[in-house]
N, C-alpha and C positions, 0 to 999 in steps of 0.2 A: 716577737716570736711567732713563727708561722703556725697555721692551724694544724698542719700535720705534726709539727713538733709537740704541740699541746696534746694532741690525741695520743701520741706515742708515750708521753709522760703519764697520762691517765691510765694507759694500759699497763705500764710498769708498776704504777702505784697500786692498782687493783690486784695485780699478781703478787706483789709484796704483801698485801693484806691477806691474801689467800694462804700464802706461806706462813704468815704469823698465826692464822687460825689453825693451820696444821700443827704448829708447835704448841699452841694452847690446848687443842683437843687431845694431842698425843700425850701431853704431860699432865693434864688436869686430874686424871684419875688418881695419881700418886698422893697429892695433898688432900684429896677428898677421901682417900681409902680408909682412914680410921673411922670416919662417920658412916661410910658405906658398909664396912664390915660389921659395925655395931647394928645398923638398921636392918641389914639382910641376914644377920647371924652367920657371917662367913669367917672361916679360919684362914690362916696364912696359906695353907696348901690350896685352898679354893681361890684365893686372890691371884696366885701366880698365873694360872691360865688366862684370867681376865686381863691382867697386865699385858700378856703377850698377844691377846686377840686382835688388838688394833694393828699391831705390827704384822701379824699374819695376813690380815686384810689388806694392808698396804702392799705387801708383796704380790698378792693376787691382782690388785688394781694396776700395779706397775706392768704386769704382763698383759692384762685384758684390754686396757683402755687405749694404748697406742693404735691398735687396729681400728677402733671406733673413731678416733680422731682423724685417721687417714681417710675413713669413709665419709664422715659427716662434718669434718672441720674442727679445728681446735676451739673456736669460740663457743659453739654449741656444746661440745664435749665438756668444756670447763664449767659452763653454766649449769648443765644438768648434774655434773658431779658435785658441784658446790651445793645445789639443792638437795642432792642425795645425802651428803654428810651433814647438812643442816638438820634435815628431818631425823636422821639417825641419832645425832647428838641430842636433840630434843626428846626423842623416843627413849633415850636412856633413863630419863626421869620416871618412866612407867615400869621399869624393871622391878619385879618383886622377888627375884631369886638370882643366884649367881649364874645359873645357866642362861637365863634371859638376858642378863647384862653381857655375858660373853657373846651371845649371838648378835645382839645389837651393836656392840663395839666392833665385832668382826665385820659386819655390813658397813658400818661407818668408815672403817679402815679401807675397805675396797674403794669407796668413792674418794677418800682422801688420796690414796695412791693413784687413782685414776686421773686426777686433775694436775698433779705436779709436773709430769713430763710436758704436758701441753703448755703450762705456764712458762716453763723454761724455754720451750721452742719459741713462744710468742715474744718473750723478752729478748732472746738472742737475736731475733730478726728486727724488732722494733727499736732496739737500743741505738742511740746516736753513734755515729762513727767515732771511734776513738774512746768511747765510754762503755763499750760492751762489757768489759770485765767488771767495772764498777756497778753496772746495772744488774748483772748476774749476782754479784756479791750482795746487793741489796735484798735479794730474795732470801738468801741464807741468814742475813742479819735479821730479816723479819721473822724467820723461824725461831731464831735464838731469843728474840725479844718476846715472842708469843709464849715460848716455853718458860722463860723467866718470870712472866707475869702470872703463870698458872697458880703459884703459891699465894700470891696476893689476892687473886680472884677468889680462891678457895677460902682464904681467911675472912675476906669480906662477906661472902655469902654464908659463912658459918653463923654470923650474927643476923642474917636476913634470909630466912627461908630454907637454909641448908643445902645439901648436895643436889636435891632434885631441882630446886630453883636455879642453881648454878648451871645445870645441864640445859634447862630450857632457855636461859638467858643467852648462853653461847650459841645455841641453835638458832635463836632469833637473830643474833648478830650475823651469823653465817648466812641466813636466808636474805638479809638485807644486802650482804656482799654479792649474792648471786644476782640480784637486780643490777648492781653496779657492773658485774662481769658482762651481762648481756648488753648493757648500754654502752660500755666503754672499751671493751676488748677489741683489738684490731686482729683480723685474721691474717696469718702469714701467707705469703704467696704459695699456692699449692704447687707441688711437684708434678711434672708430667708423668704419666704412668710408667714410661720407660725409665725415667730417672729414678722413680720410686723403686722399681724392681732392681735397678742397678745398685741403688743405695742399700737395699736389703741384702743383696748378694755380697756386696763389699763388707757389710757389717758382719755377716756370717763368716767370711774368710778372715776378717780381723779378729773375731772372737777365737777362732781356731789358732791363729798366729800367737795369741797371748800365752798359750800353754804348751806350745810345741817348739818354740824357737828359743833364742838366747834370752828371751824375756820370762821364761817359765818360772825360774826360781824367784825372781823379783816379783812376779805376778802373784805367786802363792803367798809370799811374805806380805805383800800389800793387802791381800784379802784377809790374812790373819791379823794384820795391824788394824784394819777397820772393824773386824769382829771384836777384838780386844777393847778398843777405845769406845765403840758403841755400847759394848756391855757395861762398861763403867758408867757412861753417861745415862743410858736408859734405865739401868737397874737402880741407880741412885735417885733419879727422878721418880721412879715408881715406889721403891721400898724405903727410902730415907724417912718419910713421915711416920710410917708404921714402926720402924726401928726406934725413932726418937720418942714416940708415945710409949712404947714398951720400956724405954729407959727412964720414964718418969717425967718427960717434958709435956707441956700442954699441947693440945691439938692445934691451937692457933700458931704457936711457935713452930710446931712440926711442919705446918702448911707453908709458913714463910721461909722455912729452910730451903725449900725448892727454889724460891725466888733468890735467896742469898747465893746459893750455888750457881744458879743460872746467870745472875748479873756479874758474878766473878768471871764467868766465861765470856760474857759480852764485852767486858772491859779488855780481856786478853785479846779478843778478836780484833779490836781496834789497833792493837800495837804489835801483835806477833808478826804481821807482814813486814812492818818496818824493821823489826829485829832480824828477821830472816834475810832481808835484803842487805843488811849491814854486816851480819856475822855468819851467814850461811845457814841453810835449813837444818843440816845434820847437827850442828853445834847447838842451835837453839832448841831443837826438838828433843835431843838427848837431855839437855838441862831441864826442860819442862817436864819430861817423863820421870826424871830422877826426883824432882821436887814433888811431882804428883804422887809417886809411890810413897815417899816419906810422909807426905801430908795425909794420904789415905790411911796409912798405918797409924799415925799419931791421932788422927780424928777418931778412929775406932777405939784406941786405947783410952782416950779422954771422954768418950761419949757418956759413960755412966756417972762420971764424977765432975765433969767440967761445968762451969757456970754457963748460962745462956750467952753471955757476952763473948766469952772465950770460944765457945762452939761456933758462934756466928762468924767470928774472925777465921777460924779454921776452915769452915765450909766455904767462905768466900775465897780464901787462898787456894783450897782444893779445886774449886770450880775454875779459878783463874788458870791454873797449870794443867789440869786434866782436859778441860774443854779447849783451852788454848792450844794444847798439843794436837787435838783432833782437827782444829782449824788449820794448823800448820801443816799437817800431814797431806791435806789437799794440795798444797804447793808441791810437795814431793811427788804426789800422784800425777799431777799435770806435767811435771818435768821428766818423769821416768820414761814415758813413751814418746816416740816421734809423732809428728802430725797425723799421719794416716791411722795410727792406732790409738791416739789420745782419747777420742770421744768413747770408743768402745772400752778402753781400759778403765776410764773413769766410771762408766755405767756399770760394768761388771763388778768393780771393787765395792761400789756403794750398795749394789743389789745383794752381793754375797755377804757383805757386812751386816745388813739388816736381817737377812735370812738366818745368819749364824747367831744372831743375838736372841732369836725367839725363845730358845730353851733356857736362857739364863734366869729370867724372872720366875719361871716355874721351879727351877732348881732351888733358888733362894727361898721360895715359899715352903718347899718341903724341908729345907734345912732349918728354918725358923720353927716350923711345926715340930720338928724332931728334938727341939730343945736348944739349938745353937742360939747364942745371944746376938742381938744386933751389933754389939761391940765387936764380936769375933768376925761377923760377916763383913762389917766395914773395914776391919783391918786386912781381911783377905783380898780386898780389892786392890791392895798394893801389888799382888801377884800379876794380874793382867797388865798393870802399868810397867812392871819390870820386863815381862815377856814382850811387850810392845817395843821397849827400848832395844832388846836383842834382835827383834825382827827388823827394826830400822837399821841396825848395824849390818845385817845381812844384805839389806837392800842397797846400802852404801857401797859395800864390797862388790855386789853384782853390777851396779852401775859403773863403778871404776873399772872392773874387769872388761865390761862390754866396750867401754870407751877405748881402752888399750888395744883390744882385739880388733876393733874396727878402724883404729887409727893407724 
Protein backbone atom coordinates (compact mmCIF):
# COMPACT_ATOMS: atom_id res chain seq x y z
CA UNK A 1 0.00 0.00 0.00
CA UNK A 2 1.44 3.38 -1.02
CA UNK A 3 2.13 6.19 1.45
CA UNK A 4 -0.53 8.36 -0.20
CA UNK A 5 -3.14 5.61 0.21
CA UNK A 6 -2.26 5.24 3.91
CA UNK A 7 -2.51 9.01 4.40
CA UNK A 8 -5.90 9.08 2.69
CA UNK A 9 -7.19 6.28 4.92
CA UNK A 10 -6.03 8.12 8.03
CA UNK A 11 -7.84 11.21 6.79
CA UNK A 12 -11.09 9.32 6.22
CA UNK A 13 -10.76 7.61 9.60
CA UNK A 14 -10.32 10.86 11.55
CA UNK A 15 -13.24 12.47 9.70
CA UNK A 16 -15.40 9.46 10.59
CA UNK A 17 -14.40 9.83 14.25
CA UNK A 18 -15.39 13.52 14.10
CA UNK A 19 -18.81 12.58 12.71
CA UNK A 20 -19.17 9.97 15.47
CA UNK A 21 -18.40 12.66 18.06
CA UNK A 22 -21.05 14.85 16.43
CA UNK A 23 -23.59 12.06 16.88
CA UNK A 24 -22.50 11.47 20.48
CA UNK A 25 -22.53 15.14 21.52
CA UNK A 26 -25.75 15.83 19.64
CA UNK A 27 -27.55 12.96 21.39
CA UNK A 28 -25.93 12.72 24.84
CA UNK A 29 -28.14 15.38 26.42
CA UNK A 30 -31.24 13.19 26.06
CA UNK A 31 -30.13 10.23 28.19
CA UNK A 32 -28.49 12.62 30.69
CA UNK A 33 -31.58 14.84 30.86
CA UNK A 34 -33.29 13.24 33.90
CA UNK A 35 -30.18 13.77 36.05
CA UNK A 36 -29.53 17.25 34.62
CA UNK A 37 -33.13 18.30 35.26
CA UNK A 38 -32.90 17.09 38.84
CA UNK A 39 -29.51 18.74 39.48
CA UNK A 40 -30.38 22.12 37.94
CA UNK A 41 -34.05 22.08 39.01
CA UNK A 42 -35.33 22.30 35.43
CA UNK A 43 -38.86 21.57 34.27
CA UNK A 44 -39.80 20.07 30.91
CA UNK A 45 -40.60 23.50 29.45
CA UNK A 46 -37.05 24.63 30.29
CA UNK A 47 -35.45 21.50 28.85
CA UNK A 48 -37.03 22.00 25.41
CA UNK A 49 -34.94 25.03 24.37
CA UNK A 50 -31.80 23.35 25.73
CA UNK A 51 -32.45 20.33 23.50
CA UNK A 52 -32.83 22.68 20.50
CA UNK A 53 -29.80 24.85 21.31
CA UNK A 54 -27.25 22.49 19.77
CA UNK A 55 -29.33 22.23 16.61
CA UNK A 56 -29.62 26.03 16.34
CA UNK A 57 -25.87 26.31 16.77
CA UNK A 58 -25.23 23.75 14.04
CA UNK A 59 -27.38 25.72 11.59
CA UNK A 60 -25.30 28.83 12.36
CA UNK A 61 -22.05 26.92 11.96
CA UNK A 62 -23.13 25.45 8.63
CA UNK A 63 -23.59 29.01 7.33
CA UNK A 64 -20.51 30.68 8.85
CA UNK A 65 -17.68 28.18 8.53
CA UNK A 66 -17.58 27.39 4.77
CA UNK A 67 -16.27 30.93 4.14
CA UNK A 68 -13.63 30.43 6.84
CA UNK A 69 -12.58 27.14 5.23
CA UNK A 70 -12.29 28.85 1.85
CA UNK A 71 -10.04 31.53 3.34
CA UNK A 72 -7.84 29.46 5.67
CA UNK A 73 -8.19 25.88 4.40
CA UNK A 74 -10.21 22.86 5.51
CA UNK A 75 -7.50 21.30 7.70
CA UNK A 76 -7.06 24.34 9.94
CA UNK A 77 -10.82 24.98 10.01
CA UNK A 78 -11.63 21.42 11.09
CA UNK A 79 -8.90 21.39 13.75
CA UNK A 80 -10.01 24.68 15.31
CA UNK A 81 -13.68 23.68 15.12
CA UNK A 82 -12.97 20.38 16.90
CA UNK A 83 -11.03 22.26 19.60
CA UNK A 84 -14.01 24.62 19.89
CA UNK A 85 -16.63 21.93 20.38
CA UNK A 86 -14.29 19.96 22.68
CA UNK A 87 -13.93 22.95 25.00
CA UNK A 88 -17.63 23.70 24.75
CA UNK A 89 -18.56 20.14 25.61
CA UNK A 90 -16.26 20.14 28.64
CA UNK A 91 -17.54 23.57 29.70
CA UNK A 92 -21.07 22.15 29.84
CA UNK A 93 -20.03 20.53 33.11
CA UNK A 94 -19.67 24.01 34.65
CA UNK A 95 -23.26 25.04 33.94
CA UNK A 96 -25.25 25.90 37.06
CA UNK A 97 -28.48 26.93 35.36
CA UNK A 98 -30.58 26.15 32.33
CA UNK A 99 -29.62 29.48 30.72
CA UNK A 100 -25.92 28.71 31.06
CA UNK A 101 -26.34 25.22 29.62
CA UNK A 102 -28.36 26.65 26.71
CA UNK A 103 -25.63 29.17 25.87
CA UNK A 104 -22.81 26.62 26.12
CA UNK A 105 -24.68 24.04 24.01
CA UNK A 106 -25.44 26.74 21.42
CA UNK A 107 -21.75 27.65 21.12
CA UNK A 108 -20.78 23.97 20.99
CA UNK A 109 -23.25 23.43 18.16
CA UNK A 110 -21.74 26.28 16.13
CA UNK A 111 -18.34 24.56 16.14
CA UNK A 112 -19.92 21.16 15.42
CA UNK A 113 -21.77 22.54 12.40
CA UNK A 114 -18.61 24.30 11.30
CA UNK A 115 -16.43 21.24 10.87
CA UNK A 116 -18.90 18.88 9.16
CA UNK A 117 -18.92 20.40 5.63
CA UNK A 118 -15.13 20.52 5.58
CA UNK A 119 -14.91 16.86 6.65
CA UNK A 120 -17.27 15.93 3.84
CA UNK A 121 -15.23 17.94 1.32
CA UNK A 122 -11.97 16.34 2.48
CA UNK A 123 -13.34 12.79 2.33
CA UNK A 124 -14.95 13.38 -1.07
CA UNK A 125 -11.57 14.35 -2.52
CA UNK A 126 -9.37 11.85 -0.68
CA UNK A 127 -11.57 8.77 -1.16
CA UNK A 128 -10.09 6.11 -3.48
CA UNK A 129 -11.47 6.03 -6.99
CA UNK A 130 -14.53 3.81 -7.13
CA UNK A 131 -15.04 3.92 -3.35
CA UNK A 132 -16.15 7.50 -2.89
CA UNK A 133 -19.74 6.56 -2.05
CA UNK A 134 -18.62 3.99 0.53
CA UNK A 135 -16.21 6.47 2.09
CA UNK A 136 -18.91 9.13 2.39
CA UNK A 137 -21.29 6.53 3.83
CA UNK A 138 -18.70 5.79 6.52
CA UNK A 139 -19.12 9.35 7.81
CA UNK A 140 -22.85 8.95 8.33
CA UNK A 141 -22.35 5.48 9.78
CA UNK A 142 -19.97 7.09 12.25
CA UNK A 143 -22.62 9.63 13.21
CA UNK A 144 -25.19 6.87 13.75
CA UNK A 145 -22.87 4.82 15.92
CA UNK A 146 -21.94 7.86 17.99
CA UNK A 147 -25.60 8.68 18.55
CA UNK A 148 -26.38 5.06 19.44
CA UNK A 149 -23.57 4.95 22.00
CA UNK A 150 -24.88 8.03 23.83
CA UNK A 151 -27.27 6.02 25.97
CA UNK A 152 -24.62 3.52 27.01
CA UNK A 153 -22.18 6.32 27.82
CA UNK A 154 -24.79 8.09 29.95
CA UNK A 155 -25.71 4.89 31.78
CA UNK A 156 -22.05 4.14 32.47
CA UNK A 157 -21.28 7.58 33.88
CA UNK A 158 -24.42 7.48 36.01
CA UNK A 159 -22.44 5.09 38.21
CA UNK A 160 -19.18 7.00 37.86
CA UNK A 161 -19.32 10.73 38.48
CA UNK A 162 -22.64 11.67 36.90
CA UNK A 163 -23.47 13.95 33.99
CA UNK A 164 -20.74 16.52 34.64
CA UNK A 165 -18.04 13.84 34.44
CA UNK A 166 -19.58 12.53 31.21
CA UNK A 167 -19.41 16.00 29.64
CA UNK A 168 -15.75 16.42 30.60
CA UNK A 169 -14.81 12.94 29.35
CA UNK A 170 -16.42 13.52 25.95
CA UNK A 171 -14.70 16.90 25.77
CA UNK A 172 -11.32 15.30 26.50
CA UNK A 173 -11.89 12.66 23.82
CA UNK A 174 -12.80 15.40 21.35
CA UNK A 175 -9.66 17.37 22.22
CA UNK A 176 -7.53 14.29 21.52
CA UNK A 177 -9.31 13.99 18.18
CA UNK A 178 -8.31 17.58 17.36
CA UNK A 179 -4.65 16.53 17.65
CA UNK A 180 -5.30 13.70 15.21
CA UNK A 181 -7.07 16.09 12.84
CA UNK A 182 -4.07 18.42 12.74
CA UNK A 183 -1.61 15.56 12.24
CA UNK A 184 -3.50 13.43 9.72
CA UNK A 185 -5.96 15.48 7.71
CA UNK A 186 -4.99 16.09 4.10
CA UNK A 187 -5.94 19.42 2.57
CA UNK A 188 -8.08 19.21 -0.61
CA UNK A 189 -6.64 20.92 -3.67
CA UNK A 190 -7.65 24.59 -3.42
CA UNK A 191 -9.84 26.03 -6.14
CA UNK A 192 -8.53 28.91 -8.20
CA UNK A 193 -10.29 32.18 -7.37
CA UNK A 194 -12.09 32.25 -10.68
CA UNK A 195 -13.27 28.69 -10.26
CA UNK A 196 -14.46 29.45 -6.73
CA UNK A 197 -16.46 32.43 -7.93
CA UNK A 198 -17.93 30.39 -10.74
CA UNK A 199 -18.87 27.65 -8.27
CA UNK A 200 -20.62 30.13 -5.99
CA UNK A 201 -22.54 31.62 -8.91
CA UNK A 202 -23.53 28.17 -10.15
CA UNK A 203 -24.65 27.21 -6.64
CA UNK A 204 -26.85 30.31 -6.40
CA UNK A 205 -28.46 29.63 -9.77
CA UNK A 206 -29.01 25.97 -8.85
CA UNK A 207 -30.69 26.94 -5.57
CA UNK A 208 -33.13 29.19 -7.45
CA UNK A 209 -33.78 26.41 -9.96
CA UNK A 210 -34.91 24.06 -7.16
CA UNK A 211 -38.02 26.13 -6.39
CA UNK A 212 -38.97 27.69 -9.69
CA UNK A 213 -38.80 24.83 -12.15
CA UNK A 214 -40.47 21.47 -12.61
CA UNK A 215 -38.63 20.41 -9.44
CA UNK A 216 -40.51 22.84 -7.18
CA UNK A 217 -43.24 20.50 -5.86
CA UNK A 218 -40.82 17.64 -5.36
CA UNK A 219 -38.31 19.94 -3.66
CA UNK A 220 -40.90 21.22 -1.18
CA UNK A 221 -42.04 17.66 -0.45
CA UNK A 222 -38.44 16.53 0.09
CA UNK A 223 -37.92 19.39 2.52
CA UNK A 224 -41.10 18.40 4.35
CA UNK A 225 -39.97 14.76 4.36
CA UNK A 226 -36.66 15.62 6.01
CA UNK A 227 -38.34 17.86 8.59
CA UNK A 228 -40.78 15.09 9.54
CA UNK A 229 -38.22 12.28 9.78
CA UNK A 230 -35.64 14.38 11.61
CA UNK A 231 -38.37 15.46 14.03
CA UNK A 232 -39.00 11.81 14.92
CA UNK A 233 -35.31 10.99 15.28
CA UNK A 234 -34.15 14.05 17.17
CA UNK A 235 -37.16 14.36 19.48
CA UNK A 236 -37.02 10.71 20.51
CA UNK A 237 -33.29 10.89 21.18
CA UNK A 238 -33.94 13.98 23.31
CA UNK A 239 -37.21 13.27 25.10
CA UNK A 240 -37.50 9.47 25.26
CA UNK A 241 -35.48 9.12 28.52
CA UNK A 242 -37.55 11.80 30.27
CA UNK A 243 -40.81 10.20 29.12
CA UNK A 244 -39.69 6.76 30.31
CA UNK A 245 -38.64 8.05 33.73
CA UNK A 246 -42.01 9.79 34.06
CA UNK A 247 -43.65 6.46 33.16
CA UNK A 248 -41.89 4.77 36.08
CA UNK A 249 -38.78 3.23 34.49
CA UNK A 250 -35.32 3.59 36.02
CA UNK A 251 -32.93 6.27 34.80
CA UNK A 252 -30.41 3.64 33.66
CA UNK A 253 -33.03 1.87 31.54
CA UNK A 254 -34.20 5.23 30.18
CA UNK A 255 -30.63 6.14 29.16
CA UNK A 256 -30.06 2.78 27.46
CA UNK A 257 -33.32 3.21 25.54
CA UNK A 258 -31.55 5.73 23.30
CA UNK A 259 -28.89 3.12 22.50
CA UNK A 260 -31.59 0.52 21.79
CA UNK A 261 -33.37 2.91 19.44
CA UNK A 262 -30.12 3.94 17.73
CA UNK A 263 -28.76 0.45 17.20
CA UNK A 264 -32.06 -0.58 15.63
CA UNK A 265 -31.46 2.17 13.10
CA UNK A 266 -27.82 1.18 12.63
CA UNK A 267 -28.87 -2.37 11.73
CA UNK A 268 -31.39 -0.98 9.24
CA UNK A 269 -28.73 1.22 7.64
CA UNK A 270 -26.75 -1.89 6.75
CA UNK A 271 -29.65 -3.49 4.90
CA UNK A 272 -31.96 -0.78 3.59
CA UNK A 273 -29.71 -0.06 0.61
CA UNK A 274 -29.76 -3.71 -0.44
CA UNK A 275 -33.55 -3.85 -0.13
CA UNK A 276 -33.94 -0.66 -2.16
CA UNK A 277 -31.70 -2.00 -4.92
CA UNK A 278 -33.79 -5.17 -5.06
CA UNK A 279 -37.35 -3.90 -4.65
CA UNK A 280 -37.21 -0.17 -5.41
CA UNK A 281 -36.98 2.85 -3.14
CA UNK A 282 -40.67 3.78 -3.04
CA UNK A 283 -41.85 0.26 -2.19
CA UNK A 284 -39.35 -0.21 0.63
CA UNK A 285 -39.69 3.28 2.09
CA UNK A 286 -43.48 3.20 2.14
CA UNK A 287 -43.30 -0.17 3.90
CA UNK A 288 -40.77 1.19 6.40
CA UNK A 289 -42.83 4.32 7.10
CA UNK A 290 -46.02 2.28 7.54
CA UNK A 291 -44.28 0.02 10.05
CA UNK A 292 -42.69 3.03 11.77
CA UNK A 293 -46.09 4.70 12.23
CA UNK A 294 -47.62 1.51 13.62
CA UNK A 295 -44.71 0.87 15.99
CA UNK A 296 -44.56 4.47 17.25
CA UNK A 297 -48.25 4.31 18.10
CA UNK A 298 -47.92 0.85 19.68
CA UNK A 299 -44.88 1.88 21.74
CA UNK A 300 -46.75 4.90 23.04
CA UNK A 301 -49.77 2.84 24.01
CA UNK A 302 -47.59 0.24 25.76
CA UNK A 303 -45.19 2.67 27.45
CA UNK A 304 -46.88 2.81 30.85
CA UNK A 305 -47.74 -0.89 31.18
CA UNK A 306 -45.13 -2.82 29.18
CA UNK A 307 -42.30 -4.77 30.75
CA UNK A 308 -38.75 -3.49 30.14
CA UNK A 309 -38.12 -6.46 27.83
CA UNK A 310 -41.16 -5.78 25.64
CA UNK A 311 -40.40 -2.06 25.52
CA UNK A 312 -36.81 -2.77 24.52
CA UNK A 313 -38.01 -4.89 21.59
CA UNK A 314 -40.52 -2.23 20.54
CA UNK A 315 -37.89 0.52 20.65
CA UNK A 316 -35.39 -1.53 18.65
CA UNK A 317 -38.03 -2.24 16.00
CA UNK A 318 -39.12 1.41 15.98
CA UNK A 319 -35.53 2.54 15.47
CA UNK A 320 -35.08 -0.03 12.71
CA UNK A 321 -37.99 1.24 10.64
CA UNK A 322 -37.98 4.98 11.43
CA UNK A 323 -34.22 5.53 11.18
CA UNK A 324 -34.02 3.06 8.31
CA UNK A 325 -36.59 5.15 6.44
CA UNK A 326 -34.50 8.27 7.00
CA UNK A 327 -31.43 6.53 5.59
CA UNK A 328 -33.39 5.33 2.57
CA UNK A 329 -34.79 8.78 1.86
CA UNK A 330 -31.25 9.91 1.09
CA UNK A 331 -31.34 7.51 -1.87
CA UNK A 332 -34.53 9.17 -3.13
CA UNK A 333 -32.99 12.60 -2.62
CA UNK A 334 -29.85 11.75 -4.59
CA UNK A 335 -31.88 10.28 -7.45
CA UNK A 336 -34.50 13.04 -7.68
CA UNK A 337 -32.22 15.73 -9.12
CA UNK A 338 -29.99 15.60 -12.21
CA UNK A 339 -26.24 15.94 -11.79
CA UNK A 340 -25.96 19.76 -11.95
CA UNK A 341 -28.61 20.19 -9.24
CA UNK A 342 -27.82 17.18 -7.07
CA UNK A 343 -25.32 18.67 -4.62
CA UNK A 344 -27.40 21.81 -4.14
CA UNK A 345 -30.61 19.81 -3.71
CA UNK A 346 -29.05 17.55 -1.08
CA UNK A 347 -27.55 20.47 0.83
CA UNK A 348 -30.78 22.45 0.93
CA UNK A 349 -32.92 19.47 1.95
CA UNK A 350 -30.66 18.62 4.89
CA UNK A 351 -30.32 22.25 6.01
CA UNK A 352 -34.06 22.94 5.85
CA UNK A 353 -34.71 19.64 7.63
CA UNK A 354 -32.48 20.62 10.55
CA UNK A 355 -33.87 24.14 10.74
CA UNK A 356 -37.44 22.89 10.64
CA UNK A 357 -36.77 20.49 13.49
CA UNK A 358 -35.67 23.20 15.95
CA UNK A 359 -39.18 24.00 17.21
CA UNK A 360 -40.26 20.39 17.86
CA UNK A 361 -38.31 19.69 21.10
CA UNK A 362 -39.53 23.01 22.53
CA UNK A 363 -43.15 22.18 21.67
CA UNK A 364 -42.87 18.77 23.34
CA UNK A 365 -41.46 20.38 26.47
CA UNK A 366 -44.47 22.67 26.77
CA UNK A 367 -46.86 19.78 26.03
CA UNK A 368 -45.39 17.64 28.81
CA UNK A 369 -45.42 20.60 31.19
CA UNK A 370 -49.08 21.18 30.38
CA UNK A 371 -49.93 17.67 31.54
CA UNK A 372 -49.74 15.56 28.38
CA UNK A 373 -48.34 12.12 29.17
CA UNK A 374 -45.25 10.66 27.55
CA UNK A 375 -47.43 7.83 26.28
CA UNK A 376 -49.62 10.29 24.36
CA UNK A 377 -46.62 12.17 22.96
CA UNK A 378 -45.00 8.93 21.79
CA UNK A 379 -48.20 7.80 20.10
CA UNK A 380 -48.51 11.14 18.29
CA UNK A 381 -45.15 10.57 16.60
CA UNK A 382 -47.06 8.21 14.31
CA UNK A 383 -48.53 11.33 12.66
CA UNK A 384 -45.27 12.64 11.12
CA UNK A 385 -44.49 9.10 9.93
CA UNK A 386 -47.84 8.96 8.10
CA UNK A 387 -47.35 12.46 6.67
CA UNK A 388 -43.87 11.45 5.51
CA UNK A 389 -45.42 8.55 3.61
CA UNK A 390 -47.87 10.91 1.90
CA UNK A 391 -45.04 13.28 0.98
CA UNK A 392 -43.15 10.34 -0.50
CA UNK A 393 -46.15 9.46 -2.68
CA UNK A 394 -46.28 13.04 -4.00
CA UNK A 395 -42.56 12.90 -4.76
CA UNK A 396 -43.08 9.65 -6.67
CA UNK A 397 -45.88 11.14 -8.77
CA UNK A 398 -43.80 14.26 -9.40
CA UNK A 399 -40.80 12.26 -10.59
CA UNK A 400 -43.02 10.12 -12.84
CA UNK A 401 -44.72 13.20 -14.34
CA UNK A 402 -41.37 14.87 -15.00
CA UNK A 403 -40.02 11.73 -16.69
CA UNK A 404 -43.06 11.55 -19.01
CA UNK A 405 -43.04 15.28 -19.80
CA UNK A 406 -39.34 15.31 -20.68
CA UNK A 407 -39.42 11.96 -22.43
